[in-house]
DSSP file (Angstrom, degrees, kcal/mol; ACC not computed):
  #  RESIDUE AA STRUCTURE BP1 BP2  ACC     N-H-->O    O-->H-N    N-H-->O    O-->H-N    TCO  KAPPA ALPHA  PHI   PSI    X-CA   Y-CA   Z-CA
    1    1 A M              0   0    0      0, 0.0    10,-0.2     0, 0.0     2,-0.1   0.000 360.0 360.0 360.0 141.6 -161.2  223.2  -51.4
    2    2 A A  E     -A   10   0A   0      8,-1.1     8,-2.0     1,-0.0     2,-0.4  -0.441 360.0-123.8 -83.2 163.6 -162.8  225.3  -54.1
    3    3 A R  E     -A    9   0A   0      6,-0.2     6,-0.2    -2,-0.1     5,-0.1  -0.895  15.1-133.5-111.8 142.8 -166.6  225.5  -54.5
    4    4 A R    >   -     0   0    0      4,-3.8     3,-1.8    -2,-0.4     6,-0.1  -0.325  38.9 -94.6 -78.8 172.6 -168.5  224.7  -57.7
    5    5 A A  T 3  S+     0   0    0      1,-0.3    -1,-0.1     2,-0.1    -2,-0.0   0.858 127.6  56.1 -56.9 -36.3 -171.1  227.1  -59.1
    6    6 A D  T 3  S-     0   0    0      1,-0.1    -1,-0.3     2,-0.1     3,-0.1   0.478 121.8-107.2 -79.9   1.8 -173.8  225.0  -57.2
    7    7 A G  S <  S+     0   0    0     -3,-1.8    -2,-0.1     1,-0.3    -1,-0.1   0.261  78.3 128.2  97.9 -13.3 -171.9  225.5  -53.9
    8    8 A S        -     0   0    0     -5,-0.1    -4,-3.8     1,-0.1    -1,-0.3  -0.399  61.9-104.2 -76.7 159.3 -170.6  222.0  -53.5
    9    9 A H  E     -A    3   0A   0     -6,-0.2     2,-0.3    -3,-0.1    -6,-0.2  -0.392  29.2-163.0 -79.8 156.5 -166.9  221.4  -52.9
   10   10 A T  E     -A    2   0A   0     -8,-2.0    -8,-1.1    -2,-0.1     2,-0.1  -0.989  20.4-118.9-136.5 142.5 -164.4  220.2  -55.5
   11   11 A S     >  -     0   0    0     -2,-0.3     4,-2.0   -10,-0.2     5,-0.1  -0.381  18.5-121.1 -81.8 160.5 -161.0  218.7  -54.8
   12   12 A Q  H  > S+     0   0    0      1,-0.2     4,-2.8     2,-0.2     5,-0.2   0.805 114.4  58.1 -68.2 -29.4 -157.8  220.2  -56.0
   13   13 A A  H  > S+     0   0    0      2,-0.2     4,-2.3     1,-0.2    -1,-0.2   0.906 107.0  48.7 -67.0 -39.8 -157.0  217.0  -57.9
   14   14 A T  H  > S+     0   0    0      2,-0.2     4,-1.8     1,-0.2    -2,-0.2   0.910 112.3  48.1 -63.7 -41.5 -160.2  217.5  -59.8
   15   15 A E  H  X S+     0   0    0     -4,-2.0     4,-2.7     2,-0.2    -2,-0.2   0.914 111.7  49.2 -63.5 -42.2 -159.3  221.1  -60.5
   16   16 A R  H  X S+     0   0    0     -4,-2.8     4,-3.2     1,-0.2    -2,-0.2   0.922 110.2  50.7 -66.2 -38.0 -155.9  220.2  -61.7
   17   17 A A  H  X S+     0   0    0     -4,-2.3     4,-2.4     2,-0.2    -1,-0.2   0.889 110.9  48.8 -63.4 -38.5 -157.2  217.5  -64.0
   18   18 A A  H  X S+     0   0    0     -4,-1.8     4,-2.5     2,-0.2    -1,-0.2   0.920 113.9  47.2 -69.0 -44.6 -159.7  220.0  -65.6
   19   19 A E  H  X S+     0   0    0     -4,-2.7     4,-2.8     2,-0.2    -2,-0.2   0.937 110.9  51.5 -59.6 -45.2 -156.8  222.5  -66.0
   20   20 A H  H  X S+     0   0    0     -4,-3.2     4,-2.7     1,-0.2     5,-0.2   0.932 111.4  46.9 -60.5 -47.8 -154.6  219.9  -67.5
   21   21 A R  H  X S+     0   0    0     -4,-2.4     4,-2.6     1,-0.2    -1,-0.2   0.902 111.6  50.9 -57.7 -42.5 -157.3  218.9  -70.0
   22   22 A A  H  X S+     0   0    0     -4,-2.5     4,-1.8     2,-0.2    -2,-0.2   0.912 111.9  47.5 -64.9 -41.7 -158.0  222.5  -71.0
   23   23 A E  H  X S+     0   0    0     -4,-2.8     4,-1.6     2,-0.2    -2,-0.2   0.917 111.6  50.1 -61.7 -43.4 -154.2  223.1  -71.5
   24   24 A R  H  X S+     0   0    0     -4,-2.7     4,-1.6     1,-0.2    -2,-0.2   0.900 109.8  50.1 -66.2 -40.8 -153.9  220.0  -73.6
   25   25 A E  H  < S+     0   0    0     -4,-2.6    -1,-0.2     1,-0.2    -2,-0.2   0.858 108.0  53.9 -64.7 -31.4 -156.8  220.9  -75.8
   26   26 A A  H  < S+     0   0    0     -4,-1.8     4,-0.4     1,-0.2    -1,-0.2   0.840 112.9  43.8 -70.8 -31.9 -155.4  224.4  -76.3
   27   27 A W  H  X S+     0   0    0     -4,-1.6     4,-2.6     1,-0.2     3,-0.3   0.734  92.8  85.3 -82.2 -21.3 -152.1  222.8  -77.5
   28   28 A A  H  X S+     0   0    0     -4,-1.6     4,-2.2     1,-0.2    -1,-0.2   0.851  87.0  49.3 -55.9 -44.7 -153.8  220.2  -79.7
   29   29 A P  H  > S+     0   0    0      0, 0.0     4,-0.6     0, 0.0    -1,-0.2   0.921 114.5  45.8 -62.5 -39.9 -154.3  222.3  -82.9
   30   30 A T  H >4>S+     0   0    0     -4,-0.4     3,-1.1    -3,-0.3     5,-0.7   0.913 111.9  49.6 -71.2 -41.7 -150.7  223.4  -82.9
   31   31 A V  H ><5S+     0   0    0     -4,-2.6     3,-1.8     1,-0.2     5,-0.3   0.889 102.9  63.8 -63.7 -37.6 -149.3  219.9  -82.2
   32   32 A A  H 3<5S+     0   0    0     -4,-2.2    -1,-0.2     1,-0.3    -2,-0.2   0.718  91.2  65.3 -56.3 -24.4 -151.5  218.7  -85.1
   33   33 A T  T <<5S-     0   0    0     -3,-1.1    -1,-0.3    -4,-0.6    -2,-0.2   0.664 105.9-126.8 -76.6 -15.6 -149.4  220.9  -87.5
   34   34 A G  T < 5S+     0   0    0     -3,-1.8    -3,-0.1    -4,-0.4    -2,-0.1   0.616  83.2 105.0  80.7  15.2 -146.3  218.8  -86.8
   35   35 A T      < +     0   0    0     -5,-0.7     2,-0.5    15,-0.1    -4,-0.1   0.475  46.6 104.6-104.8  -3.1 -144.1  221.8  -85.9
   36   36 A V        -     0   0    0     15,-0.4    15,-3.0    -6,-0.3     2,-0.2  -0.675  62.7-142.0 -84.5 122.8 -144.0  221.4  -82.2
   37   37 A E  B     -B   50   0B   0     -2,-0.5    13,-0.3    13,-0.3     2,-0.1  -0.597  31.6 -97.0 -81.4 144.6 -140.7  220.0  -80.8
   38   38 A C    >   -     0   0    0     11,-3.2     3,-2.2    -2,-0.2    35,-0.3  -0.394  27.8-129.1 -61.3 131.9 -140.8  217.6  -77.9
   39   39 A R  T 3  S+     0   0    0     33,-2.1    29,-0.2     1,-0.3    -1,-0.2   0.701 102.3  72.9 -58.5 -21.3 -140.3  219.4  -74.6
   40   40 A R  T >  S-     0   0    0      1,-0.2     3,-2.3     9,-0.1    -1,-0.3   0.640  77.4-177.5 -72.2 -15.8 -137.6  216.8  -73.6
   41   41 A G  G X   +     0   0    0     -3,-2.2     3,-1.5     1,-0.3    -1,-0.2  -0.342  69.2   7.9  63.3-122.0 -135.2  218.4  -76.1
   42   42 A D  G 3  S+     0   0    0      1,-0.3    -1,-0.3    -2,-0.2    -2,-0.1   0.672 130.0  60.7 -70.1 -17.0 -131.9  216.5  -76.2
   43   43 A Q  G <  S+     0   0    0     -3,-2.3    -1,-0.3    -4,-0.1    -2,-0.2   0.419  75.6 126.6 -89.4   3.3 -133.5  213.9  -74.0
   44   44 A C    <   -     0   0    0     -3,-1.5     5,-0.1    -6,-0.1    29,-0.0  -0.348  53.0-151.3 -57.5 135.9 -136.1  213.1  -76.5
   45   45 A R        +     0   0    0      3,-0.1     2,-0.2     4,-0.1    -1,-0.1   0.443  68.2  89.0 -92.8  -0.8 -136.2  209.3  -77.4
   46   46 A M  S    S-     0   0    0      1,-0.1     3,-0.1     2,-0.1    -2,-0.0  -0.654  78.1-130.4 -96.5 152.3 -137.5  209.8  -80.9
   47   47 A Q  S    S+     0   0    0     -2,-0.2     2,-0.6     1,-0.2    -1,-0.1   0.933 103.8  48.8 -66.8 -42.6 -135.2  210.3  -84.0
   48   48 A D  S    S-     0   0    0      2,-0.1    -1,-0.2     1,-0.1     4,-0.2  -0.879  76.5-155.0 -95.2 115.9 -137.3  213.3  -85.0
   49   49 A H        +     0   0    0     -2,-0.6   -11,-3.2     2,-0.1    -8,-0.2   0.680  69.5  94.8 -71.0 -15.3 -137.7  215.7  -82.0
   50   50 A R  B    S-B   37   0B   0    -13,-0.3     2,-0.9     1,-0.1   -13,-0.3  -0.464  82.3-124.5 -71.7 145.8 -140.9  217.0  -83.7
   51   51 A I        -     0   0    0    -15,-3.0   -15,-0.4    -2,-0.1   -17,-0.2  -0.834  35.4-145.6 -90.3 109.5 -144.3  215.6  -82.7
   52   52 A L    >   -     0   0    0     -2,-0.9     3,-2.4    -4,-0.2   -18,-0.1  -0.386  28.9 -82.2 -77.3 153.6 -145.6  214.5  -86.1
   53   53 A P  T 3  S+     0   0    0      0, 0.0    -1,-0.1     0, 0.0   -21,-0.1  -0.282 119.1  18.9 -51.5 134.8 -149.3  214.7  -87.0
   54   54 A G  T 3  S+     0   0    0      1,-0.3     2,-0.1    -3,-0.1   -22,-0.1   0.225  93.1 131.0  85.7 -12.7 -151.1  211.6  -85.7
   55   55 A Q    <   -     0   0    0     -3,-2.4    -1,-0.3     1,-0.1     2,-0.2  -0.478  65.6-108.0 -70.9 143.7 -148.3  210.8  -83.2
   56   56 A A        +     0   0    0     -2,-0.1    19,-1.9    -3,-0.1    20,-0.3  -0.510  47.9 174.0 -68.8 136.8 -149.3  210.0  -79.7
   57   57 A W  E     -C   74   0C   0     17,-0.3     2,-0.3    -2,-0.2    17,-0.2  -0.971  20.2-155.4-143.2 156.8 -148.4  212.8  -77.3
   58   58 A D  E     -C   73   0C   0     15,-2.6    15,-2.1    -2,-0.3     2,-1.1  -0.885  31.7-108.3-124.9 161.3 -148.8  213.9  -73.7
   59   59 A L  E     -C   72   0C   0     -2,-0.3     2,-0.1    13,-0.2   -35,-0.1  -0.787  45.5-149.0 -86.2  99.4 -148.7  217.2  -71.9
   60   60 A G  E     -C   71   0C   0     11,-1.8    11,-1.5    -2,-1.1     3,-0.0  -0.429   9.8-156.5 -76.3 145.8 -145.4  216.9  -70.0
   61   61 A H        -     0   0    0      9,-0.2     5,-0.2    -2,-0.1     7,-0.1  -0.786  34.9 -82.3-112.3 157.4 -144.7  218.5  -66.7
   62   62 A P        +     0   0    0      0, 0.0     2,-0.2     0, 0.0     5,-0.2  -0.328  58.9 164.4 -53.6 140.6 -141.4  219.5  -65.0
   63   63 A D        -     0   0    0      3,-2.5     5,-0.0     5,-0.0    -3,-0.0  -0.822  54.8 -77.4-146.6-174.1 -139.7  216.6  -63.3
   64   64 A N  S    S+     0   0    0     -2,-0.2     3,-0.1     1,-0.2    17,-0.0   0.591 127.8  42.9 -71.1  -6.6 -136.4  215.6  -61.9
   65   65 A V  S    S+     0   0    0      1,-0.3     2,-0.4   -22,-0.0    -1,-0.2   0.812 123.8  24.9 -99.3 -41.0 -135.0  214.9  -65.4
   66   66 A C        -     0   0    0     -5,-0.2    -3,-2.5     2,-0.1    -1,-0.3  -0.983  54.0-173.2-135.4 119.7 -136.3  217.8  -67.4
   67   67 A S        +     0   0    0     -2,-0.4     3,-0.1    -5,-0.2    -1,-0.1   0.286  43.2 130.0 -99.7  12.1 -137.2  221.2  -65.8
   68   68 A A        -     0   0    0    -29,-0.2     3,-0.1    -7,-0.1    -2,-0.1  -0.239  67.1 -94.6 -58.7 152.6 -138.7  222.7  -69.0
   69   69 A P        -     0   0    0      0, 0.0    -1,-0.1     0, 0.0    -9,-0.1  -0.164  58.8 -65.3 -66.2 166.9 -142.1  224.3  -68.5
   70   70 A T  S    S+     0   0    0     -3,-0.1    -9,-0.2   -11,-0.1   -11,-0.1  -0.318  79.5 132.5 -49.8 123.8 -145.3  222.4  -69.2
   71   71 A A  E     -C   60   0C   0    -11,-1.5   -11,-1.8    -3,-0.1   -13,-0.1  -0.961  57.9 -66.8-168.1 165.5 -145.5  221.6  -72.9
   72   72 A P  E     +C   59   0C   0      0, 0.0   -33,-2.1     0, 0.0     2,-0.3  -0.299  49.7 169.2 -63.8 145.9 -146.2  218.7  -75.4
   73   73 A E  E     -C   58   0C   0    -15,-2.1   -15,-2.6   -35,-0.3   -35,-0.1  -0.971  44.1 -79.2-149.7 159.1 -143.8  215.8  -75.6
   74   74 A H  E  >  -C   57   0C   0     -2,-0.3     4,-2.5   -17,-0.2   -17,-0.3  -0.261  37.0-125.2 -57.3 146.0 -144.0  212.4  -77.2
   75   75 A E  H  > S+     0   0    0    -19,-1.9     4,-2.6     1,-0.2   -18,-0.1   0.909 112.9  52.8 -61.6 -38.2 -146.0  209.9  -75.3
   76   76 A R  H  4 S+     0   0    0    -20,-0.3     4,-0.3     1,-0.2    -1,-0.2   0.889 110.3  46.8 -64.2 -37.5 -142.9  207.5  -75.3
   77   77 A C  H >4 S+     0   0    0      1,-0.2     3,-0.8     2,-0.2    -2,-0.2   0.934 115.1  46.2 -76.0 -44.6 -140.7  210.2  -73.9
   78   78 A N  H >< S+     0   0    0     -4,-2.5     3,-1.0     1,-0.2     6,-0.3   0.902 113.7  47.3 -60.2 -43.0 -143.2  211.2  -71.2
   79   79 A R  T 3< S+     0   0    0     -4,-2.6    -1,-0.2     1,-0.2    -2,-0.2   0.391 100.3  65.5 -91.3   8.0 -144.0  207.7  -70.1
   80   80 A S  T <  S+     0   0    0     -3,-0.8    -1,-0.2    -4,-0.3    -2,-0.1   0.256  78.6 116.4-105.8  13.1 -140.3  206.5  -69.9
   81   81 A T  S <> S-     0   0    0     -3,-1.0     4,-2.0     1,-0.1     3,-0.1  -0.256  82.7-107.2 -73.7 166.9 -139.6  208.9  -67.0
   82   82 A S  H  > S+     0   0    0      1,-0.2     4,-2.6     2,-0.2     5,-0.2   0.830 118.0  59.7 -68.0 -31.1 -138.7  207.7  -63.6
   83   83 A T  H  > S+     0   0    0      2,-0.2     4,-1.9     1,-0.2    -1,-0.2   0.914 107.3  44.5 -63.8 -43.7 -142.1  208.6  -62.2
   84   84 A W  H  > S+     0   0    0     -6,-0.3     4,-2.2     2,-0.2    -1,-0.2   0.903 114.0  50.9 -67.6 -41.7 -143.9  206.3  -64.7
   85   85 A K  H  X S+     0   0    0     -4,-2.0     4,-1.5     1,-0.2    -2,-0.2   0.879 109.2  50.1 -64.8 -37.0 -141.4  203.6  -63.9
   86   86 A A  H  X S+     0   0    0     -4,-2.6     4,-1.0     2,-0.2    -1,-0.2   0.905 111.3  49.6 -64.1 -42.3 -141.9  204.0  -60.2
   87   87 A Q  H >X S+     0   0    0     -4,-1.9     4,-0.8     1,-0.2     3,-0.7   0.895 106.4  55.9 -66.0 -38.9 -145.7  203.7  -60.6
   88   88 A A  H >< S+     0   0    0     -4,-2.2     3,-0.7     1,-0.3    -1,-0.2   0.874 102.0  56.2 -59.3 -40.6 -145.3  200.6  -62.7
   89   89 A K  H 3< S+     0   0    0     -4,-1.5    -1,-0.3     1,-0.2    -2,-0.2   0.769 103.9  55.4 -65.3 -26.3 -143.4  199.0  -59.9
   90   90 A K  H << S+     0   0    0     -4,-1.0    -1,-0.2    -3,-0.7    -2,-0.2   0.720  85.4  98.7 -80.2 -18.2 -146.4  199.6  -57.6
   91   91 A R  S << S-     0   0    0     -4,-0.8    -3,-0.0    -3,-0.7     0, 0.0  -0.447  86.1-104.7 -69.9 141.2 -148.9  197.9  -59.8
   92   92 A P        -     0   0    0      0, 0.0    -1,-0.1     0, 0.0     3,-0.1  -0.320  33.3-116.9 -64.5 144.5 -149.7  194.3  -58.8
   93   93 A A        -     0   0    0      1,-0.1     3,-0.1    -4,-0.1    -4,-0.0  -0.467  42.0 -89.3 -70.5 147.4 -148.1  191.6  -60.9
   94   94 A P        -     0   0    0      0, 0.0    -1,-0.1     0, 0.0     2,-0.0  -0.360  52.7 -96.9 -63.2 146.1 -150.6  189.4  -62.8
   95   95 A A        -     0   0    0      1,-0.1     5,-0.1    -3,-0.1     0, 0.0  -0.305  33.3-116.2 -64.5 139.6 -151.7  186.4  -60.8
   96   96 A H    >   -     0   0    0      1,-0.1     3,-2.6    -3,-0.1     4,-0.4  -0.549  30.0-114.2 -71.4 144.2 -149.9  183.1  -61.4
   97   97 A P  G >  S+     0   0    0      0, 0.0     3,-1.2     0, 0.0    -1,-0.1   0.803 117.1  61.0 -52.6 -32.2 -152.3  180.5  -62.9
   98   98 A S  G 3  S+     0   0    0      1,-0.2     7,-0.0     7,-0.0    -3,-0.0   0.689 101.1  53.6 -69.0 -17.2 -152.0  178.5  -59.6
   99   99 A Q  G <  S+     0   0    0     -3,-2.6    -1,-0.2     2,-0.1     2,-0.2   0.486  86.8 104.7 -96.2  -4.6 -153.4  181.4  -57.7
  100  100 A L  S <  S-     0   0    0     -3,-1.2     2,-0.1    -4,-0.4     9,-0.0  -0.483  74.0-116.6 -77.5 147.9 -156.5  181.8  -59.8
  101  101 A T     >  -     0   0    0     -2,-0.2     4,-2.5     1,-0.1     5,-0.2  -0.368  28.7-106.9 -73.7 161.8 -159.8  180.6  -58.4
  102  102 A R  H  > S+     0   0    0      1,-0.2     4,-1.3     2,-0.2    -1,-0.1   0.921 120.8  48.9 -51.8 -47.5 -161.6  177.7  -60.1
  103  103 A A  H  4 S+     0   0    0      1,-0.2     3,-0.4     2,-0.2    -1,-0.2   0.915 115.3  42.6 -64.1 -46.4 -164.2  180.1  -61.5
  104  104 A S  H  4 S+     0   0    0      1,-0.2     4,-0.2     3,-0.1    -1,-0.2   0.781 111.9  55.3 -73.1 -26.2 -161.7  182.6  -62.8
  105  105 A A  H >< S+     0   0    0     -4,-2.5     3,-0.9     2,-0.1     2,-0.5   0.736  79.8 106.3 -77.6 -23.5 -159.4  179.9  -64.2
  106  106 A R  T 3< S-     0   0    0     -4,-1.3     3,-0.1    -3,-0.4    -5,-0.0  -0.419 100.1  -6.1 -58.8 108.4 -162.2  178.4  -66.3
  107  107 A G  T 3  S+     0   0    0     -2,-0.5     7,-0.9     8,-0.1     2,-0.3   0.190 128.5  59.4  93.7 -18.1 -161.4  179.3  -69.9
  108  108 A T  E <   -D  113   0D   0     -3,-0.9     2,-0.4     5,-0.3    -1,-0.1  -0.990  54.1-159.8-143.2 153.8 -158.5  181.6  -69.2
  109  109 A Q  E >  S-D  112   0D   0      3,-3.5     3,-1.5    -2,-0.3    -4,-0.1  -0.922  89.5 -25.7-128.8 105.4 -155.0  181.6  -67.6
  110  110 A G  T 3  S-     0   0    0     -2,-0.4    -5,-0.1     1,-0.3   -14,-0.0   0.834 128.8 -47.0  60.4  31.1 -153.9  185.1  -66.7
  111  111 A G  T 3  S+     0   0    0      1,-0.3    -1,-0.3     0, 0.0     3,-0.0   0.337 120.8 103.6  94.7  -9.6 -156.2  186.6  -69.5
  112  112 A Y  E <  S-D  109   0D   0     -3,-1.5    -3,-3.5     1,-0.1    -1,-0.3  -0.806  84.2 -92.5-106.8 150.4 -155.1  184.1  -72.2
  113  113 A P  E     -D  108   0D   0      0, 0.0    -5,-0.3     0, 0.0     3,-0.1  -0.319  48.2-106.3 -55.2 137.9 -157.1  181.2  -73.4
  114  114 A S        -     0   0    0     -7,-0.9     2,-0.1     1,-0.1    -8,-0.0  -0.379  38.3-106.9 -64.6 141.4 -156.3  177.9  -71.5
  115  115 A P        -     0   0    0      0, 0.0    -1,-0.1     0, 0.0    -8,-0.1  -0.418  39.5 -99.0 -66.2 148.0 -154.3  175.4  -73.5
  116  116 A T        -     0   0    0      1,-0.1     2,-0.0    -2,-0.1     0, 0.0  -0.480  45.4-109.5 -62.6 126.9 -156.1  172.4  -74.7
  117  117 A P        -     0   0    0      0, 0.0     2,-0.5     0, 0.0    -1,-0.1  -0.366  30.3-125.9 -63.3 141.9 -155.4  169.5  -72.2
  118  118 A K        -     0   0    0     -3,-0.1     2,-0.5     2,-0.0     0, 0.0  -0.719  18.5-153.5 -86.4 130.4 -153.3  166.9  -73.8
  119  119 A T        -     0   0    0     -2,-0.5     0, 0.0     1,-0.1     0, 0.0  -0.906  13.3-175.2-108.6 133.6 -154.6  163.4  -73.6
  120  120 A S        -     0   0    0     -2,-0.5    -1,-0.1     1,-0.4    -2,-0.0   0.280  44.5-113.6-109.3  10.3 -152.1  160.6  -73.6
  121  121 A G        -     0   0    0      2,-0.0    -1,-0.4     0, 0.0     2,-0.0  -0.231  61.2 -22.1  86.9-178.7 -154.6  157.7  -73.7
  122  122 A P        -     0   0    0      0, 0.0     2,-0.3     0, 0.0    -3,-0.0  -0.346  66.6-122.8 -69.8 146.2 -155.3  155.1  -71.0
  123  123 A R              0   0    0      1,-0.1    -2,-0.0    -2,-0.0     0, 0.0  -0.630 360.0 360.0 -89.0 146.7 -152.6  154.5  -68.5
  124  124 A A              0   0    0     -2,-0.3    -1,-0.1     0, 0.0     0, 0.0   0.466 360.0 360.0 -91.4 360.0 -151.3  151.0  -68.0
């Protein structure tokens, strides 16, 4: 573990996150010109391989599909990799309305407004 200026410890994950942010910030002005090609190259999912001004982008890292060095890539290209798909599978599925508690079910069903109950009139 590394030490901060005040002598406290910092994790490697924190250090990597700070390095990633700094590297992304360094790329930002160049990406904003619209001249940077997606690091995925031929595997790019966009029609135009350039990252156009205003387009969402991520700082991509080498993975099992593309071994190119760390560089900008379209957000869509980065987030459609096997790593993102594997992480998505680990996320819990939204609860079925029957599994919601009475308090959480009041007014919503799975984050959506509850349908208005249908009244069919008095039963015979």
